[in-house]
C-alpha positions as a Markdown table, in Angstrom:
| # | Residue | x | y | z |
|---|---|---|---|---|
| 1 | Unk | -23.1 | 8.2 | 21.4 |
| 2 | Unk | -20.8 | 5.3 | 22.2 |
| 3 | Unk | -20.3 | 4.7 | 18.5 |
| 4 | Unk | -19.1 | 8.3 | 18.0 |
| 5 | Unk | -16.8 | 8.1 | 21.0 |
| 6 | Unk | -15.1 | 5.0 | 19.7 |
| 7 | Unk | -15.0 | 6.1 | 16.0 |
| 8 | Unk | -13.3 | 9.4 | 16.9 |
| 9 | Unk | -10.9 | 7.7 | 19.3 |
| 10 | Unk | -9.9 | 4.9 | 16.9 |
| 11 | Unk | -8.9 | 7.5 | 14.2 |
| 12 | Unk | -7.3 | 10.1 | 16.6 |
| 13 | Unk | -9.6 | 12.8 | 15.3 |
| 14 | Unk | -8.6 | 16.3 | 16.4 |
| 15 | Unk | -11.5 | 18.3 | 15.0 |
| 16 | Unk | -15.1 | 17.7 | 13.9 |
| 17 | Unk | -17.0 | 19.7 | 11.3 |
| 18 | Unk | -20.7 | 19.7 | 12.1 |
| 19 | Unk | -22.5 | 20.1 | 8.7 |
| 20 | Unk | -26.0 | 21.2 | 8.2 |
| 21 | Unk | -27.4 | 21.5 | 4.6 |
| 22 | Unk | -29.3 | 24.7 | 4.2 |
| 23 | Unk | -32.2 | 25.2 | 1.7 |
| 24 | Unk | -29.7 | 25.7 | -1.1 |
| 25 | Unk | -27.7 | 22.6 | -0.2 |
| 26 | Unk | -24.8 | 24.8 | 1.1 |
| 27 | Unk | -22.9 | 23.2 | 4.1 |
| 28 | Unk | -23.5 | 25.4 | 7.1 |
| 29 | Unk | -22.5 | 24.6 | 10.7 |
| 30 | Unk | -19.5 | 24.9 | 13.0 |
| 31 | Unk | -16.0 | 23.4 | 13.6 |
| 32 | Unk | -14.9 | 22.4 | 17.0 |
| 33 | Unk | -12.4 | 20.2 | 18.8 |
| 34 | Unk | -13.3 | 16.6 | 19.0 |
| 35 | Unk | -13.7 | 16.6 | 22.8 |
| 36 | Unk | -16.0 | 19.6 | 22.7 |
| 37 | Unk | -18.0 | 18.0 | 20.0 |
| 38 | Unk | -18.6 | 14.9 | 22.1 |
| 39 | Unk | -19.4 | 16.9 | 25.1 |
| 40 | Unk | -21.9 | 18.9 | 23.0 |
| 41 | Unk | -23.6 | 15.7 | 21.9 |
| 42 | Unk | -23.9 | 14.6 | 25.5 |
| 43 | Unk | -25.3 | 17.7 | 26.9 |
| 44 | Unk | -27.3 | 18.9 | 23.8 |
| 45 | Unk | -25.3 | 22.1 | 23.6 |
| 46 | Unk | -24.6 | 22.0 | 19.8 |
| 47 | Unk | -26.7 | 25.0 | 18.6 |
| 48 | Unk | -27.1 | 27.3 | 15.7 |
| 49 | Unk | -29.5 | 30.1 | 15.0 |
| 50 | Unk | -32.8 | 29.2 | 13.3 |
| 51 | Unk | -32.0 | 31.7 | 10.6 |
| 52 | Unk | -29.5 | 29.4 | 8.8 |
| 53 | Unk | -32.4 | 27.8 | 7.1 |
| 54 | Unk | -33.5 | 31.2 | 5.7 |
| 55 | Unk | -30.1 | 32.3 | 4.5 |
| 56 | Unk | -30.0 | 33.0 | 0.8 |
| 57 | Unk | -27.3 | 31.8 | -1.6 |
| 58 | Unk | -25.8 | 35.3 | -1.4 |
| 59 | Unk | -25.6 | 35.2 | 2.4 |
| 60 | Unk | -28.5 | 37.5 | 3.0 |
| 61 | Unk | -31.6 | 37.1 | 5.2 |
| 62 | Unk | -35.1 | 37.8 | 4.1 |
| 63 | Unk | -37.3 | 40.3 | 6.0 |
| 64 | Unk | -39.5 | 37.9 | 7.9 |
| 65 | Unk | -41.9 | 38.7 | 10.7 |
| 66 | Unk | -43.8 | 35.4 | 10.7 |
| 67 | Unk | -43.6 | 33.2 | 13.8 |
| 68 | Unk | -44.3 | 30.2 | 11.5 |
| 69 | Unk | -41.0 | 30.8 | 9.7 |
| 70 | Unk | -38.8 | 33.1 | 11.7 |
| 71 | Unk | -38.6 | 36.4 | 13.4 |
| 72 | Unk | -36.1 | 39.0 | 14.7 |
| 73 | Unk | -35.8 | 36.9 | 17.8 |
| 74 | Unk | -33.9 | 34.2 | 15.8 |
| 75 | Unk | -34.0 | 31.5 | 18.5 |
| 76 | Unk | -31.5 | 28.6 | 18.6 |
| 77 | Unk | -32.1 | 25.2 | 17.1 |
| 78 | Unk | -30.3 | 22.1 | 18.5 |
| 79 | Unk | -28.1 | 19.9 | 16.4 |
| 80 | Unk | -28.0 | 16.1 | 16.7 |
| 81 | Unk | -25.4 | 14.2 | 14.6 |
| 82 | Unk | -26.5 | 11.3 | 12.5 |
| 83 | Unk | -23.8 | 8.7 | 13.5 |
| 84 | Unk | -24.2 | 6.9 | 10.1 |
| 85 | Unk | -22.8 | 10.0 | 8.3 |
| 86 | Unk | -19.6 | 10.5 | 10.2 |
| 87 | Unk | -16.6 | 10.4 | 7.8 |
| 88 | Unk | -13.0 | 11.6 | 7.6 |
| 89 | Unk | -12.3 | 14.8 | 5.8 |
| 90 | Unk | -9.7 | 13.4 | 3.4 |
| 91 | Unk | -8.1 | 16.7 | 2.2 |
| 92 | Unk | -6.8 | 17.8 | 5.7 |
| 93 | Unk | -3.4 | 16.7 | 7.1 |
| 94 | Unk | -4.6 | 16.4 | 10.6 |
| 95 | Unk | -7.3 | 13.8 | 11.3 |
| 96 | Unk | -10.6 | 15.7 | 11.0 |
| 97 | Unk | -14.2 | 14.3 | 10.9 |
| 98 | Unk | -17.3 | 15.6 | 9.2 |
| 99 | Unk | -20.7 | 14.6 | 10.3 |
| 100 | Unk | -24.2 | 15.7 | 9.1 |
| 101 | Unk | -26.5 | 17.1 | 11.7 |
| 102 | Unk | -30.3 | 17.0 | 12.0 |
| 103 | Unk | -31.9 | 20.1 | 13.5 |
| 104 | Unk | -34.5 | 20.1 | 16.4 |
| 105 | Unk | -36.4 | 22.7 | 18.3 |
| 106 | Unk | -36.0 | 22.9 | 22.1 |
| 107 | Unk | -39.0 | 20.7 | 22.7 |
| 108 | Unk | -37.5 | 17.9 | 20.6 |
| 109 | Unk | -39.5 | 18.4 | 17.4 |
| 110 | Unk | -37.5 | 18.3 | 14.1 |
| 111 | Unk | -37.2 | 21.6 | 12.3 |
| 112 | Unk | -39.7 | 21.2 | 9.4 |
| 113 | Unk | -37.9 | 23.6 | 7.1 |
| 114 | Unk | -34.5 | 21.7 | 7.3 |
| 115 | Unk | -34.0 | 20.1 | 3.9 |
| 116 | Unk | -32.9 | 16.8 | 5.3 |
| 117 | Unk | -36.1 | 16.7 | 7.4 |
| 118 | Unk | -38.2 | 17.4 | 4.3 |
| 119 | Unk | -36.8 | 14.3 | 2.6 |
| 120 | Unk | -37.3 | 12.2 | 5.8 |
| 121 | Unk | -40.9 | 13.4 | 5.8 |
| 122 | Unk | -41.5 | 12.1 | 2.3 |
| 123 | Unk | -39.8 | 8.8 | 3.1 |
| 124 | Unk | -42.1 | 8.3 | 6.0 |
| 125 | Unk | -45.1 | 8.6 | 3.6 |
| 126 | Unk | -43.7 | 5.6 | 1.7 |
| 127 | Unk | -43.0 | 3.7 | 4.8 |
| 128 | Unk | -46.6 | 4.0 | 6.0 |
| 129 | Unk | -47.7 | 2.4 | 2.8 |
| 130 | Unk | -45.2 | -0.5 | 3.1 |
| 131 | Unk | -43.1 | 0.9 | 0.2 |
| 132 | Unk | -39.5 | 1.7 | -0.1 |
| 133 | Unk | -38.1 | 4.0 | -2.8 |
| 134 | Unk | -34.7 | 3.3 | -4.4 |
| 135 | Unk | -32.7 | 6.1 | -5.9 |
| 136 | Unk | -29.6 | 6.5 | -8.1 |
| 137 | Unk | -28.5 | 10.0 | -8.9 |
| 138 | Unk | -26.2 | 11.1 | -11.7 |
| 139 | Unk | -24.4 | 14.4 | -11.2 |
| 140 | Unk | -22.9 | 16.5 | -14.0 |
| 141 | Unk | -20.4 | 19.2 | -13.4 |
| 142 | Unk | -17.8 | 21.4 | -15.3 |
| 143 | Unk | -14.1 | 21.9 | -14.7 |
| 144 | Unk | -13.2 | 25.5 | -15.4 |
| 145 | Unk | -10.2 | 27.7 | -15.1 |
| 146 | Unk | -9.9 | 29.7 | -11.9 |
| 147 | Unk | -12.0 | 32.8 | -12.3 |
| 148 | Unk | -11.9 | 35.7 | -9.9 |
| 149 | Unk | -13.7 | 38.3 | -12.0 |
| 150 | Unk | -17.4 | 37.5 | -12.2 |
| 151 | Unk | -17.8 | 39.8 | -15.3 |
| 152 | Unk | -15.5 | 37.5 | -17.3 |
| 153 | Unk | -16.9 | 34.2 | -18.9 |
| 154 | Unk | -15.7 | 30.9 | -17.6 |
| 155 | Unk | -13.2 | 28.9 | -19.6 |
| 156 | Unk | -12.3 | 25.2 | -19.8 |
| 157 | Unk | -9.1 | 24.5 | -17.9 |
| 158 | Unk | -5.7 | 23.5 | -19.4 |
| 159 | Unk | -5.4 | 19.7 | -19.4 |
| 160 | Unk | -2.4 | 17.4 | -19.3 |
| 161 | Unk | -1.7 | 18.1 | -22.9 |
| 162 | Unk | -1.3 | 21.8 | -22.2 |
| 163 | Unk | -4.4 | 22.8 | -24.2 |
| 164 | Unk | -8.0 | 23.4 | -23.2 |
| 165 | Unk | -10.8 | 21.5 | -24.9 |
| 166 | Unk | -12.2 | 23.3 | -27.9 |
| 167 | Unk | -15.0 | 21.0 | -28.9 |
| 168 | Unk | -17.4 | 18.3 | -27.8 |
| 169 | Unk | -15.7 | 15.2 | -26.4 |
| 170 | Unk | -18.7 | 13.2 | -25.2 |
| 171 | Unk | -17.6 | 9.9 | -23.7 |
| 172 | Unk | -14.0 | 10.6 | -24.7 |
| 173 | Unk | -11.6 | 8.5 | -22.7 |
| 174 | Unk | -8.5 | 10.6 | -23.6 |
| 175 | Unk | -10.5 | 13.7 | -22.7 |
| 176 | Unk | -11.1 | 12.4 | -19.2 |
| 177 | Unk | -7.5 | 11.4 | -19.0 |
| 178 | Unk | -6.5 | 15.1 | -19.5 |
| 179 | Unk | -7.6 | 15.5 | -15.9 |
| 180 | Unk | -6.4 | 12.3 | -14.4 |
| 181 | Unk | -4.5 | 14.1 | -11.6 |
| 182 | Unk | -7.8 | 15.6 | -10.4 |
| 183 | Unk | -9.9 | 12.5 | -10.7 |
| 184 | Unk | -7.3 | 10.3 | -8.9 |
| 185 | Unk | -7.8 | 12.6 | -5.9 |
| 186 | Unk | -11.6 | 12.6 | -6.4 |
| 187 | Unk | -11.7 | 8.8 | -6.2 |
| 188 | Unk | -9.2 | 8.7 | -3.4 |
| 189 | Unk | -11.1 | 11.3 | -1.4 |
| 190 | Unk | -14.4 | 9.5 | -2.0 |
| 191 | Unk | -13.0 | 6.1 | -0.9 |
| 192 | Unk | -11.6 | 7.7 | 2.3 |
| 193 | Unk | -14.8 | 9.4 | 3.1 |
| 194 | Unk | -17.2 | 6.5 | 2.2 |
| 195 | Unk | -18.8 | 8.1 | -0.8 |
| 196 | Unk | -19.9 | 5.2 | -3.1 |
| 197 | Unk | -19.4 | 6.6 | -6.6 |
| 198 | Unk | -19.6 | 4.4 | -9.7 |
| 199 | Unk | -18.9 | 5.4 | -13.2 |
| 200 | Unk | -17.1 | 8.5 | -14.4 |
| 201 | Unk | -17.8 | 9.7 | -18.0 |
| 202 | Unk | -17.0 | 12.8 | -20.1 |
| 203 | Unk | -20.2 | 14.6 | -21.0 |
| 204 | Unk | -20.8 | 16.6 | -24.2 |
| 205 | Unk | -19.7 | 20.0 | -22.8 |
| 206 | Unk | -16.1 | 21.2 | -22.8 |
| 207 | Unk | -14.5 | 19.6 | -19.6 |
| 208 | Unk | -17.9 | 18.5 | -18.5 |
| 209 | Unk | -18.0 | 15.3 | -16.5 |
| 210 | Unk | -20.6 | 13.0 | -15.0 |
| 211 | Unk | -20.4 | 10.8 | -11.9 |
| 212 | Unk | -23.0 | 8.1 | -11.3 |
| 213 | Unk | -23.8 | 6.8 | -7.9 |
| 214 | Unk | -24.8 | 3.2 | -7.1 |
| 215 | Unk | -28.5 | 2.8 | -6.3 |
| 216 | Unk | -29.7 | 2.7 | -2.7 |
| 217 | Unk | -31.6 | 4.4 | 0.1 |
| 218 | Unk | -32.7 | 8.0 | -0.8 |
| 219 | Unk | -31.5 | 9.6 | 2.4 |
| 220 | Unk | -28.1 | 8.0 | 2.2 |
| 221 | Unk | -27.7 | 8.9 | -1.5 |
| 222 | Unk | -28.7 | 12.5 | -0.8 |
| 223 | Unk | -26.1 | 12.6 | 2.0 |
| 224 | Unk | -23.5 | 11.3 | -0.5 |
| 225 | Unk | -24.4 | 13.8 | -3.2 |
| 226 | Unk | -24.3 | 16.6 | -0.7 |
| 227 | Unk | -20.8 | 15.5 | 0.4 |
| 228 | Unk | -19.6 | 14.7 | -3.1 |
| 229 | Unk | -20.1 | 18.3 | -4.3 |
| 230 | Unk | -17.8 | 19.5 | -1.6 |
| 231 | Unk | -15.3 | 16.8 | -2.3 |
| 232 | Unk | -15.0 | 17.5 | -6.0 |
| 233 | Unk | -14.6 | 21.2 | -5.4 |
| 234 | Unk | -11.8 | 20.5 | -2.9 |
| 235 | Unk | -10.0 | 18.0 | -5.2 |
| 236 | Unk | -10.2 | 20.4 | -8.2 |
| 237 | Unk | -8.9 | 23.4 | -6.1 |
| 238 | Unk | -5.9 | 21.3 | -5.0 |
| 239 | Unk | -4.9 | 21.5 | -8.7 |
| 240 | Unk | -5.8 | 25.1 | -9.2 |
| 241 | Unk | -9.0 | 24.3 | -11.1 |
| 242 | Unk | -12.6 | 25.1 | -10.2 |
| 243 | Unk | -15.4 | 22.4 | -10.3 |
| 244 | Unk | -18.8 | 24.0 | -10.7 |
| 245 | Unk | -22.2 | 22.5 | -10.3 |
| 246 | Unk | -24.0 | 25.6 | -11.8 |
| 247 | Unk | -26.8 | 24.5 | -14.1 |
| 248 | Unk | -25.5 | 26.5 | -17.0 |
| 249 | Unk | -22.0 | 27.9 | -16.4 |
| 250 | Unk | -20.9 | 28.3 | -20.0 |
| 251 | Unk | -22.6 | 29.9 | -23.0 |
| 252 | Unk | -23.3 | 27.7 | -26.0 |
| 253 | Unk | -22.6 | 24.6 | -23.9 |
| 254 | Unk | -24.9 | 22.0 | -22.4 |
| 255 | Unk | -26.1 | 22.5 | -18.9 |
| 256 | Unk | -25.4 | 20.2 | -15.9 |
| 257 | Unk | -28.1 | 18.0 | -14.5 |
| 258 | Unk | -28.8 | 15.7 | -11.6 |
| 259 | Unk | -30.8 | 12.9 | -13.2 |
| 260 | Unk | -32.7 | 10.9 | -10.6 |
| 261 | Unk | -33.4 | 7.3 | -11.3 |
| 262 | Unk | -36.1 | 6.0 | -9.0 |
| 263 | Unk | -38.1 | 2.9 | -8.4 |
| 264 | Unk | -40.3 | 1.6 | -5.5 |
| 265 | Unk | -40.0 | -1.8 | -3.9 |
| 266 | Unk | -42.2 | -3.6 | -1.4 |
| 267 | Unk | -40.6 | -2.9 | 2.0 |
| 268 | Unk | -41.2 | -6.4 | 3.3 |
| 269 | Unk | -40.1 | -8.5 | 0.3 |
| 270 | Unk | -37.9 | -6.1 | -1.7 |
| 271 | Unk | -39.9 | -6.8 | -4.8 |
| 272 | Unk | -39.9 | -4.1 | -7.5 |
| 273 | Unk | -43.4 | -2.7 | -7.7 |
| 274 | Unk | -42.9 | -1.2 | -11.1 |
| 275 | Unk | -42.8 | -4.5 | -13.1 |
| 276 | Unk | -44.5 | -7.9 | -13.0 |
| 277 | Unk | -42.8 | -11.3 | -13.2 |
| 278 | Unk | -43.1 | -11.1 | -17.0 |
| 279 | Unk | -41.3 | -7.8 | -17.2 |
| 280 | Unk | -44.4 | -5.8 | -18.0 |
| 281 | Unk | -45.1 | -2.3 | -16.5 |
| 282 | Unk | -47.5 | -2.5 | -13.5 |
| 283 | Unk | -50.4 | -0.2 | -12.8 |
| 284 | Unk | -48.3 | 1.1 | -9.9 |
| 285 | Unk | -45.5 | 2.1 | -12.2 |
| 286 | Unk | -47.9 | 4.0 | -14.5 |
| 287 | Unk | -49.5 | 5.8 | -11.5 |
| 288 | Unk | -46.0 | 6.8 | -10.4 |
| 289 | Unk | -45.2 | 8.2 | -13.8 |
| 290 | Unk | -48.5 | 10.0 | -14.0 |
| 291 | Unk | -47.8 | 11.7 | -10.6 |
| 292 | Unk | -44.4 | 12.9 | -11.9 |
| 293 | Unk | -46.2 | 14.3 | -15.0 |
| 294 | Unk | -48.9 | 16.1 | -13.1 |
| 295 | Unk | -46.9 | 17.5 | -10.2 |
| 296 | Unk | -43.3 | 18.0 | -11.2 |
| 297 | Unk | -44.1 | 21.3 | -13.0 |
| 298 | Unk | -45.3 | 22.5 | -9.6 |
| 299 | Unk | -42.1 | 21.6 | -7.7 |
| 300 | Unk | -39.6 | 23.1 | -10.1 |
| 301 | Unk | -38.1 | 25.5 | -7.4 |
| 302 | Unk | -36.9 | 22.3 | -5.7 |
| 303 | Unk | -35.3 | 21.0 | -8.9 |
| 304 | Unk | -34.2 | 24.3 | -10.6 |
| 305 | Unk | -33.6 | 26.6 | -7.6 |
| 306 | Unk | -31.6 | 29.5 | -9.2 |
| 307 | Unk | -32.0 | 32.1 | -11.9 |
| 308 | Unk | -29.3 | 30.3 | -13.8 |
| 309 | Unk | -31.2 | 27.0 | -13.7 |
| 310 | Unk | -33.7 | 28.2 | -16.3 |
| 311 | Unk | -30.9 | 28.8 | -18.9 |
| 312 | Unk | -30.5 | 25.0 | -18.9 |
| 313 | Unk | -34.2 | 24.1 | -19.4 |
| 314 | Unk | -34.3 | 24.9 | -23.0 |
| 315 | Unk | -34.7 | 22.8 | -26.2 |
| 316 | Unk | -31.8 | 20.6 | -27.2 |
| 317 | Unk | -28.6 | 20.2 | -25.2 |
| 318 | Unk | -30.1 | 17.1 | -23.5 |
| 319 | Unk | -32.3 | 19.2 | -21.2 |
| 320 | Unk | -36.1 | 18.7 | -21.0 |
| 321 | Unk | -38.8 | 21.3 | -21.6 |
| 322 | Unk | -41.8 | 19.1 | -20.6 |
| 323 | Unk | -42.8 | 16.0 | -18.8 |
| 324 | Unk | -43.4 | 13.7 | -21.8 |
| 325 | Unk | -42.2 | 10.2 | -21.2 |
| 326 | Unk | -40.8 | 7.5 | -23.4 |
| 327 | Unk | -38.6 | 4.4 | -23.5 |
| 328 | Unk | -34.9 | 5.2 | -23.7 |
| 329 | Unk | -35.7 | 8.7 | -25.0 |
| 330 | Unk | -33.4 | 11.4 | -23.7 |
| 331 | Unk | -35.4 | 14.3 | -25.2 |
| 332 | Unk | -38.1 | 13.5 | -22.6 |
| 333 | Unk | -38.3 | 14.9 | -19.1 |
| 334 | Unk | -39.1 | 11.3 | -18.0 |
| 335 | Unk | -37.1 | 8.5 | -19.5 |
| 336 | Unk | -37.7 | 4.8 | -19.0 |
| 337 | Unk | -34.3 | 3.0 | -19.3 |
| 338 | Unk | -34.4 | -0.4 | -20.9 |
| 339 | Unk | -34.3 | -2.8 | -18.0 |
| 340 | Unk | -35.5 | -6.2 | -16.6 |
| 341 | Unk | -38.3 | -6.5 | -14.1 |
| 342 | Unk | -36.1 | -6.2 | -11.1 |
| 343 | Unk | -34.5 | -2.9 | -12.1 |
| 344 | Unk | -37.5 | -1.2 | -13.8 |
| 345 | Unk | -37.3 | 2.5 | -13.0 |
| 346 | Unk | -38.1 | 5.9 | -14.3 |
| 347 | Unk | -35.4 | 8.6 | -14.8 |
| 348 | Unk | -36.4 | 12.1 | -13.8 |
| 349 | Unk | -34.2 | 14.4 | -16.0 |
| 350 | Unk | -35.5 | 17.8 | -14.8 |
| 351 | Unk | -33.3 | 18.5 | -11.8 |
| 352 | Unk | -30.2 | 20.6 | -12.3 |
| 353 | Unk | -26.8 | 19.9 | -10.7 |
| 354 | Unk | -27.3 | 23.1 | -8.7 |
| 355 | Unk | -30.3 | 21.6 | -6.9 |
| 356 | Unk | -30.1 | 20.7 | -3.2 |
| 357 | Unk | -30.0 | 16.9 | -3.5 |
| 358 | Unk | -32.3 | 16.4 | -0.4 |
| 359 | Unk | -35.0 | 18.7 | -1.9 |
| 360 | Unk | -34.6 | 17.4 | -5.5 |
| 361 | Unk | -35.1 | 13.8 | -4.4 |
| 362 | Unk | -37.9 | 14.7 | -2.0 |
| 363 | Unk | -39.7 | 16.6 | -4.8 |
| 364 | Unk | -39.4 | 13.7 | -7.3 |
| 365 | Unk | -40.6 | 11.1 | -4.8 |
| 366 | Unk | -43.5 | 13.2 | -3.4 |
| 367 | Unk | -44.8 | 13.6 | -7.0 |
| 368 | Unk | -44.6 | 9.9 | -7.7 |
| 369 | Unk | -46.3 | 9.2 | -4.3 |
| 370 | Unk | -49.2 | 11.4 | -5.2 |
| 371 | Unk | -49.6 | 9.6 | -8.5 |
| 372 | Unk | -49.6 | 6.2 | -6.7 |
| 373 | Unk | -52.1 | 7.3 | -4.0 |
| 374 | Unk | -54.4 | 9.2 | -6.4 |
| 375 | Unk | -54.2 | 6.4 | -9.0 |
| 376 | Unk | -53.4 | 8.9 | -11.8 |
| 377 | Unk | -53.1 | 7.8 | -15.4 |
| 378 | Unk | -50.1 | 8.9 | -17.5 |
| 379 | Unk | -50.2 | 10.3 | -21.0 |
| 380 | Unk | -49.3 | 8.0 | -23.9 |
| 381 | Unk | -45.6 | 7.4 | -24.3 |
| 382 | Unk | -44.1 | 9.7 | -26.9 |
| 383 | Unk | -42.4 | 8.4 | -30.0 |
| 384 | Unk | -39.6 | 10.6 | -31.5 |
| 385 | Unk | -38.5 | 14.0 | -30.2 |
| 386 | Unk | -40.2 | 15.5 | -27.2 |
| 387 | Unk | -38.9 | 18.9 | -28.3 |
| 388 | Unk | -41.7 | 19.1 | -30.9 |
| 389 | Unk | -44.2 | 19.1 | -28.0 |
| 390 | Unk | -45.2 | 22.1 | -26.0 |
| 391 | Unk | -42.8 | 23.7 | -23.5 |
| 392 | Unk | -44.8 | 23.0 | -20.3 |
| 393 | Unk | -42.2 | 23.6 | -17.6 |
| 394 | Unk | -41.9 | 27.0 | -16.0 |
| 395 | Unk | -39.6 | 29.3 | -18.1 |
| 396 | Unk | -38.7 | 31.6 | -15.2 |
| 397 | Unk | -38.1 | 31.4 | -11.5 |
| 398 | Unk | -41.1 | 33.7 | -10.8 |
| 399 | Unk | -43.4 | 31.5 | -12.8 |
| 400 | Unk | -42.1 | 28.4 | -11.0 |
| 401 | Unk | -42.5 | 29.9 | -7.5 |
| 402 | Unk | -46.1 | 30.9 | -8.3 |
| 403 | Unk | -46.9 | 27.3 | -9.3 |
| 404 | Unk | -45.1 | 25.9 | -6.3 |
| 405 | Unk | -46.9 | 28.0 | -3.7 |
| 406 | Unk | -50.3 | 27.4 | -5.3 |
| 407 | Unk | -50.3 | 23.6 | -5.5 |
| 408 | Unk | -52.4 | 22.4 | -2.5 |
| 409 | Unk | -51.6 | 18.6 | -2.7 |
| 410 | Unk | -47.8 | 19.2 | -2.6 |
| 411 | Unk | -48.1 | 21.8 | 0.1 |
| 412 | Unk | -50.1 | 19.4 | 2.2 |
| 413 | Unk | -47.4 | 16.7 | 2.1 |
| 414 | Unk | -44.3 | 18.9 | 2.2 |
| 415 | Unk | -45.7 | 21.2 | 4.8 |
| 416 | Unk | -46.9 | 24.8 | 4.7 |
| 417 | Unk | -43.9 | 26.1 | 6.7 |
| 418 | Unk | -41.4 | 24.6 | 4.3 |
| 419 | Unk | -43.2 | 25.8 | 1.2 |
| 420 | Unk | -43.4 | 29.3 | 2.7 |
| 421 | Unk | -39.7 | 29.3 | 3.8 |
| 422 | Unk | -38.4 | 28.2 | 0.4 |
| 423 | Unk | -40.6 | 30.7 | -1.4 |
| 424 | Unk | -39.4 | 33.6 | 0.8 |
| 425 | Unk | -35.7 | 32.6 | 0.3 |
| 426 | Unk | -36.0 | 32.3 | -3.4 |
| 427 | Unk | -38.0 | 35.6 | -3.8 |
| 428 | Unk | -35.3 | 37.4 | -1.8 |
| 429 | Unk | -32.7 | 36.0 | -4.1 |
| 430 | Unk | -34.7 | 37.2 | -7.2 |
| 431 | Unk | -34.8 | 40.7 | -5.7 |
| 432 | Unk | -31.0 | 40.6 | -5.3 |
| 433 | Unk | -30.6 | 39.4 | -8.9 |
| 434 | Unk | -32.9 | 42.2 | -10.2 |
| 435 | Unk | -30.5 | 44.8 | -8.7 |
| 436 | Unk | -27.6 | 43.6 | -10.8 |
| 437 | Unk | -26.8 | 45.1 | -14.2 |
| 438 | Unk | -25.3 | 42.4 | -16.4 |
| 439 | Unk | -22.4 | 42.7 | -18.8 |
| 440 | Unk | -24.9 | 41.9 | -21.7 |
| 441 | Unk | -26.9 | 45.0 | -20.8 |
| 442 | Unk | -23.7 | 47.2 | -20.8 |
| 443 | Unk | -22.5 | 45.6 | -24.0 |
| 444 | Unk | -25.7 | 46.0 | -26.1 |
| 445 | Unk | -27.5 | 48.9 | -24.5 |
| 446 | Unk | -24.9 | 51.3 | -23.3 |
| 447 | Unk | -24.5 | 53.2 | -26.6 |
| 448 | Unk | -27.3 | 51.8 | -28.7 |
| 449 | Unk | -30.5 | 52.8 | -27.0 |
């Protein structure tokens, strides 16, 4: 509490944004004067209704009459700020802070269905074994023209040259420079708010970019990815451009992913458990990979959470269709980058950019954990294209939710309440989607059937 007092006083902060990531990774919460925020921390009066964790991406609430998940009573939950996450909001003129909150019941228990708590729960499993996972996410996104009519397709924005991109400019330096004015603000905003981003590259889609994060603690990296999405959107809108993290925003273009590089070190010594002193893969590494292979298909709703997500998980376009693994093979769902023994890792390529970073990282780590504790054996590494192998990932959100809710080992570790809550929210979103008649249906069926 003293740290928050001093931090706010030193920066003359006027207002504080209390941020809570919901199940979709959308920032919920409240904004209040700095004095009232500090008072609320002291007397535990920062509250929100429990239902924020059941709110759908469309802002609706499921019909729930289950005391395990929620009810019409909709009681309050209590917010407690994580002091390590307080940052300035760099796009406001007046000094404003943002701080991520954890959610608790009145009796002091953490709210199990809060996405940040789900990741913490998985990290405690590793801690009990004396292990420490290390994560490095890579986030892709598109820049698009401002679009206020959802029936119209998205278009690449006009760059510095006065023209939109018309073809693939993967790794193009000049193509990135087209949007220097935006990325100067992105880097400035990230520096001011303590988001530790690394490399910026142009991906293969029109005005599609990728930002890499430096490797580190999974919770801290999830916090940074959560804040980064908001930061990029604000920087782009400052220049009358949208930044979107939709998994597949443009037809006939690649989708946007959130690749998760992960390794596990011994907590006491910091030694990478995935390679021996001669640089050879360890049994622990192979167990971890096998866990990803067996269980990732069962946690796809945490990696591909939206109807649009499954448009990305199709052959080609650098997106996986299965959980084959191979060395430096980007057609695989699981890629082993060429590395020395200290940086041996596996890259999970399944997650979309639209995923909640807390849930995506939790899903990836819990699968690897199950492989390590169950001592599973992976398949043989694949040579050549993984696209010639069977499509073993769920092809629809309905299929993914069925696999998710029926996987007992995953349910046991993530918690029945969380699995039930996420399933209810996603089923409600699917029902809302089923009520929408698309422009494709009007175009091709209106006068032809």
